[in-house]
N, C-alpha and C positions, 0 to 999 in steps of 0.2 A: 756406666758413665763414660763419656768419651775421654780418651787419653790426650792430654794437651801436647805431648811430645810425639808427633806423628812423623813418619818418614816421607810424607807427601812433599812434593816440590812446591816451593812458595815463589810467587812472583812479586812479592813485596820488596821494597828497598828501605834501607835506613833513611831516617830523616836527614835532609841536608839543610843545615842552618844557613839562612840567607844573611846578607850583610846590610840589611836595611838600616841598622843602627849607624852605619857609616855613610849611607846615601844622603845626598842633599837634594831636596825636591824644589825648594823655592829660591835657589841661587845663593843662599847664605845659611849656614848651620844654625845661627842664632834665630833667624826667621822661622826655620823648621821647629826649633825648640819652643818658640813663642806660640806658634800655631798649635802645637801639641798641648801646651798648657791652656790655651784659650778653649780648645775643644774639650779638654778634660774638665775645666771649670764649668763650661756650659752644661756638660752631662751631669755634673754634680748639682748644679742649680736646678735643672729640670727634675732630677730625681727627688730633690727636696720639695719642689713645688707640687709634684704629683703626690708625694706622701702627705704633705699638708692638706691637699685637696681631699685625699682619702680620709684623713682624720676629721676634717670639717664635715664631710658627707656622713660619716658614721656618727658623729656627735649630733647632727641634725636628726638622724633616724633613731638612734638608740638613747641619746642623752648622756650615758656614761659609756666609756670605751676602755678597752684593754689593749695592750700591745699585741696579744694574740689575735684580737679582732682586726686590727690594722693589717697584720701580716696575712691573714686569711681572706681579706676582703677582695671580692671580684666585682668590678664595676658593671652596671647594667649596660646594655648596648647604647642607650642614650648618653649615659655618663662617659662611656668610652669614646663616643663620637665627639662629645664636648672636649674631652681631654686631648684628643687628636687635633681638634681645631686650635686649642690653646697652645699645644706643642708646636704646631706649624707656625703660629704667630710668633712664638718665642724664637724659633729658629730663624725666621725672616728678620726679626728685629736684631738678633744677636749676630747672625752670620750673613745676612743678605748682602751687605755691601762688600763682603769678601769675594762673592761670586760674580762680580762685575766682569763683563766680557769686553772684548775689543770694541764691539758696537757701542757699549756703554761709554767707553773711553772716547770714541769718536764723537759721540753726542756731547760729551763734556767739552771737547776741543772746539766743536762747532759753536757751542754756547759761548765759549771764550771769544771766538771771532765776532759773534754778534754783540758781545759786551766787551769792547776793547779795554775798559778799565780793569777788568779782571784777568789775571794771567791764566794762560793755558796750563793744563795739568802737566804738559810735557816741558814747560819752561823750567830751566834749572835755577838754583839759588843764585848762581853767578849772574844769570840774565836779570833776575829780580834786583840784585845789588846794583848793577849798571843802571837800570831804569830809575831806581830811587836816587842814586847819586847825581844823575844828570837831569832828573825830572823837575817838576814845578818847585819853585821855592829855592832853587840853586843848590 
């Protein structure tokens, strides 16, 4: 058996802990915390949906099921493809609007120009207050 304490030179280094807990990615630590929570909740919801789907499929096939059957179940290729399709739809519904790009924002602003009654997404609350206080009806 090989000796775990060899005299061979090692090129490995100790793990250097990062400071990602202190980093701010979205400009505000509260927004970072909210995004972390939203993503975690989405992961939990999807895990429960997938488990429920597995229970439903097993119940249809077997009639009676056990926890061991659920844990050991491996979906067929067709079932896996359907689950992927459902997962992608879930992600789009849940997180799709978060991934808007500058082009999407520009489209919203262009739409606001075409519809002058609707404020641009870049207008501030202050601008909105001024418009409503001096607008129609006095």
